[in-house]
C-alpha positions as CSV (number, residue, x, y, z in Angstrom):
1,M,-7.7,29.1,-6.8
2,P,-4.3,28.4,-6.8
3,H,-1.7,30.1,-4.8
4,W,1.3,31.1,-6.5
5,S,4.9,31.9,-5.0
6,N,8.5,32.7,-5.7
7,Q,9.5,30.9,-3.0
8,L,10.0,27.1,-2.3
9,P,8.3,25.5,-0.3
10,A,10.2,24.7,3.6
11,N,9.6,21.2,3.5
12,R,10.4,19.8,-0.3
13,K,8.4,16.6,0.1
14,H,4.7,16.3,-0.6
15,M,2.1,16.9,1.8
16,G,1.1,13.2,1.7
17,F,2.4,10.4,3.7
18,E,5.7,8.6,2.2
19,L,5.6,4.8,1.9
20,R,8.5,3.4,3.3
21,R,9.7,-0.5,3.5
22,T,12.7,-2.2,5.7
23,P,15.8,-1.2,4.7
24,A,17.9,-3.9,3.0
25,V,21.3,-2.3,5.4
26,G,20.3,-1.0,8.8
27,N,17.2,-1.6,10.7
28,L,13.8,0.3,11.4
29,H,12.9,1.5,14.9
30,V,9.7,3.2,14.7
31,I,6.6,3.4,17.1
32,V,3.1,2.5,15.5
33,T,0.3,4.9,15.6
34,S,-2.3,3.0,13.9
35,P,-4.6,1.1,16.3
36,D,-4.6,-1.8,13.3
37,V,-2.8,-3.1,10.5
38,T,-4.1,-2.9,7.1
39,V,-3.9,-5.5,4.5
40,C,-4.0,-5.9,0.7
41,D,-3.4,-7.7,-2.0
42,T,-0.9,-6.0,-4.7
43,H,0.7,-6.9,-8.4
44,F,3.8,-5.2,-9.3
45,Y,2.3,-4.1,-12.8
46,H,4.1,-1.8,-15.1
47,G,7.0,-0.9,-13.1
48,R,4.9,0.2,-10.2
49,T,2.7,-1.4,-7.3
50,I,-1.0,-1.5,-7.8
51,P,-3.8,-2.8,-5.5
52,C,-5.6,-6.0,-6.7
53,E,-8.7,-5.0,-8.0
54,R,-10.7,-8.4,-8.1
55,P,-13.0,-9.6,-9.5
56,D,-12.0,-7.3,-12.2
57,C,-8.8,-6.8,-12.5
58,P,-6.7,-5.5,-15.3
59,A,-3.4,-7.1,-13.6
60,C,-5.1,-10.6,-12.8
61,N,-6.3,-10.7,-16.3
62,E,-3.0,-10.7,-17.7
63,A,-2.3,-13.7,-15.1
64,I,0.4,-11.4,-12.9
65,P,0.5,-13.0,-9.5
66,Y,-0.3,-10.7,-6.6
67,R,1.0,-10.3,-2.9
68,T,-0.6,-9.6,0.2
69,H,1.2,-6.8,2.0
70,V,0.8,-5.2,5.3
71,Y,0.3,-1.6,5.9
72,L,0.4,0.8,9.1
73,A,1.2,4.4,10.3
74,A,4.7,4.7,11.8
75,Y,6.4,7.4,13.6
76,D,10.1,7.6,14.0
77,P,10.6,9.9,16.9
78,R,14.1,10.6,16.3
79,K,13.5,12.3,13.0
80,A,9.9,13.3,13.8
81,E,9.0,11.7,10.5
82,H,5.4,10.2,10.0
83,F,4.7,7.5,7.4
84,I,3.1,4.5,6.3
85,L,5.1,1.2,6.6
86,E,4.7,-1.4,4.1
87,T,5.8,-5.3,4.8
88,T,5.0,-8.6,4.0
89,A,2.1,-10.9,5.7
90,H,4.9,-13.1,7.2
91,A,6.7,-10.5,8.4
92,A,3.5,-9.0,10.3
93,I,3.1,-12.1,12.2
94,P,4.6,-10.4,15.3
95,L,2.3,-7.4,14.7
96,I,-1.0,-9.3,15.0
97,E,0.6,-11.3,18.1
98,Y,1.2,-7.8,19.7
99,R,-2.1,-6.4,18.7
100,D,-3.8,-9.9,20.0
101,A,-2.7,-9.3,23.3
102,N,-2.7,-5.8,23.5
103,D,-5.9,-5.1,21.9
104,T,-4.3,-2.2,19.9
105,L,-1.2,-1.7,17.8
106,R,-1.1,2.0,18.8
107,G,2.4,2.3,21.0
108,C,3.8,-1.0,19.5
109,A,7.6,-0.2,19.3
110,I,8.8,-2.0,16.2
111,Y,12.4,-3.1,15.2
112,A,12.6,-4.4,11.4
113,S,15.7,-5.5,9.8
114,R,16.6,-7.9,7.0
115,P,19.2,-10.3,8.4
116,K,20.7,-11.2,4.9
117,G,21.1,-7.5,4.0
118,A,19.7,-8.1,0.5
119,K,16.9,-5.8,-0.9
120,N,14.1,-8.1,-1.2
121,S,15.2,-11.0,1.5
122,R,12.8,-11.6,4.3
123,V,12.0,-8.9,6.7
124,E,12.0,-9.8,10.6
125,I,10.5,-7.6,12.8
126,Q,10.4,-7.3,16.8
127,T,8.0,-5.8,18.9
128,N,8.0,-4.1,22.5
129,S,5.7,-1.9,24.2
130,T,6.3,1.9,24.6
131,N,5.9,4.3,27.6
132,L,3.4,6.5,26.0
133,S,3.7,9.3,28.7
134,K,7.3,10.0,27.9
135,I,6.3,10.8,23.6
136,N,4.0,12.9,22.0
137,L,2.5,10.3,19.3
138,P,0.8,12.1,16.6
139,S,-2.6,10.9,15.6
140,P,-2.5,8.1,13.0
141,P,-3.8,9.0,9.3
142,D,-6.3,7.3,7.1
143,V,-3.9,4.6,6.0
144,P,-6.3,3.3,2.8
145,K,-6.8,7.1,2.1
146,A,-2.9,7.5,2.2
147,L,-2.3,4.4,0.2
148,C,-4.7,5.8,-2.4
149,V,-2.8,9.0,-3.0
150,I,0.5,6.8,-3.0
151,W,-1.1,4.7,-5.7
152,R,-2.6,7.8,-7.5
153,L,-6.0,6.9,-7.2
154,P,-9.1,9.1,-6.0
155,T,-9.3,8.6,-2.4
156,D,-13.0,6.9,-2.2
157,A,-11.6,4.1,-4.6
158,A,-10.5,2.0,-1.4
159,T,-13.3,1.1,1.3
160,P,-12.2,-1.0,4.2
161,N,-13.3,-4.3,4.7
162,N,-13.1,-4.6,8.4
163,S,-13.6,-8.3,10.5
164,T,-14.0,-9.1,13.7
165,S,-11.7,-12.2,13.2
166,N,-9.3,-10.7,10.8
167,P,-7.3,-7.6,10.4
168,P,-9.0,-5.0,8.1
169,T,-8.5,-5.2,4.4
170,I,-8.8,-2.9,1.7
171,Q,-11.6,-3.5,-1.1
172,I,-10.8,-1.5,-4.2
173,D,-13.9,-0.5,-6.6
174,S,-13.1,-1.2,-9.8
175,A,-16.1,1.0,-11.2
176,I,-13.8,4.1,-9.6
177,T,-10.8,2.6,-10.8
178,A,-12.1,2.0,-14.5
179,K,-12.6,5.7,-14.6
180,V,-8.9,6.5,-14.0
181,H,-7.7,3.7,-16.4
182,Q,-9.6,5.6,-19.3
183,Q,-7.7,9.2,-18.8
184,P,-5.7,9.9,-20.6
185,D,-2.6,10.1,-19.0
186,N,-3.1,6.2,-18.2
187,A,-5.2,4.9,-20.9
188,N,-3.0,4.6,-24.0
189,G,-1.6,1.4,-23.1
190,Y,-4.6,0.0,-21.2
191,I,-6.7,0.6,-24.1
192,R,-4.3,-0.9,-26.4
193,R,-4.1,-3.8,-24.7
194,Q,-7.9,-4.2,-24.5
195,Q,-8.0,-3.4,-28.5
196,L,-5.5,-6.4,-29.3
197,Q,-7.4,-8.8,-26.8
198,Q,-10.5,-7.9,-28.9
199,Q,-8.5,-8.2,-31.8
200,L,-7.0,-11.7,-30.9
201,T,-10.6,-13.0,-29.7
202,E,-12.1,-12.0,-33.0
203,A,-9.8,-13.5,-34.8
204,C,-9.7,-16.9,-33.3
205,S,-13.5,-17.2,-33.4
206,R,-13.8,-16.2,-37.1
207,T,-14.8,-19.8,-39.4
208,P,-12.5,-19.9,-42.2
209,T,-14.2,-19.6,-45.4
210,A,-13.9,-22.6,-48.6
């Protein structure tokens, strides 16, 4: 049953985890709560980031290129804020080096910045260890499930594909996301594109009659 009220919540942000990136101006100084990174290929599709659904991916079918992103849970002790941090695969190399040297990323201090000061410029990350006896570090969330909430997908659509030699990756279940594409709020543009593609295929396959 819904819970109705006449009062606004004290915390007006959504109850899920916020997705953040390194700012263009200034820097990001946080502590990692995740034990490892999570890697996922994504598309910028219809004005927002979505996960790649290969082998049956609508964005791939439209020849929209994907980009590999790296995700982890991070905590800002100065603001007591816990969120999901997104960065590029290139920028995440120092994180992999720290994990390999320490067997975990949890407790790793991150100093991230964009030296050129532009919104989409290259991110540089420096890492350092943290004295966890002096800070109450929160437990990490399930990053794939948190990303599903952010991406507006069912939480069971993302399955971690763990590997002993590589960072964990996310495998998107296209059978589940296909149901999302057919929902009234999401389906109009997607179904219309399918109809146009079908019409084009049929038009190209017709044999001219004498």
